[in-house]
C-alpha positions as a printed Julia matrix, in Angstrom:
67×3 Matrix{Float64}:
 65.61  -205.77   98.75
 68.25  -206.52  101.38
 67.99  -204.14  104.36
 71.72  -203.34  104.24
 71.49  -202.44  100.57
 68.44  -200.31  101.26
 70.4   -198.45  103.96
 73.32  -197.91  101.55
 71.28  -196.44   98.7
 71.51  -192.8    99.78
 75.15  -192.72  100.86
 76.55  -194.98   98.12
 75.07  -193.3    95.08
 75.05  -195.61   92.04
 76.77  -198.42   93.94
 73.79  -198.68   96.26
 71.62  -199.72   93.31
 74.18  -201.68   91.29
 73.81  -205.42   90.79
 77.61  -205.8    90.83
 78.1   -204.16   94.24
 78.99  -206.49   97.1
 78.15  -205.49  100.66
 80.75  -206.65  103.17
 79.92  -206.21  106.87
 82.63  -206.6   109.52
 82.4   -208.12  112.98
 82.79  -204.64  114.47
 79.64  -203.39  112.77
 81.18  -201.43  109.89
 79.84  -202.14  106.41
 81.93  -201.77  103.27
 80.7   -201.71   99.72
 82.98  -203.56   97.29
 82.89  -203.37   93.5
 82.46  -206.84   92.0
 83.97  -205.66   88.71
 87.3   -204.9    90.4
 88.11  -208.62   90.57
 88.3   -208.89   86.78
 88.8   -205.33   85.52
 91.58  -203.08   86.89
 89.73  -199.93   85.75
 87.36  -200.29   88.69
 88.49  -199.59   92.28
 87.83  -202.41   94.73
 86.4   -200.02   97.32
 85.2   -196.89   95.47
 84.95  -193.53   97.14
 81.3   -192.93   97.9
 78.94  -191.58   96.71
 79.59  -192.79   93.17
 77.79  -190.49   90.73
 79.08  -191.96   87.44
 80.31  -195.45   86.55
 80.74  -197.22   83.2
 80.13  -200.58   84.87
 76.84  -199.68   86.53
 74.18  -202.38   86.14
 70.82  -201.62   87.75
 69.59  -204.16   90.3
 66.47  -204.81   88.23
 68.58  -205.96   85.28
 69.88  -208.77   87.47
 66.39  -210.34   87.57
 65.45  -209.77   83.94
 65.22  -212.66   81.43
C-alpha cells in the first residue's frame, strides 16, 4: 500500500480505503484526496469533506485487484 494512502486512512474515513480515491500532493507539502467518481458523476463532490463515513460509490481497495 502507498505510504500516503496509509497515512490518509484514519483521517479520510472511507476515502482512505477506496479504490476510486486519488491522492494529490502539492509542492508545498499539502495532500488532497480527490474523488475519481466526480469526473463522471455530479453526485460526488470532487474534494469531499473528510472523514467520509458513508458513500454510495465506495469501492474497497482490494476489489481493484480482484479478477
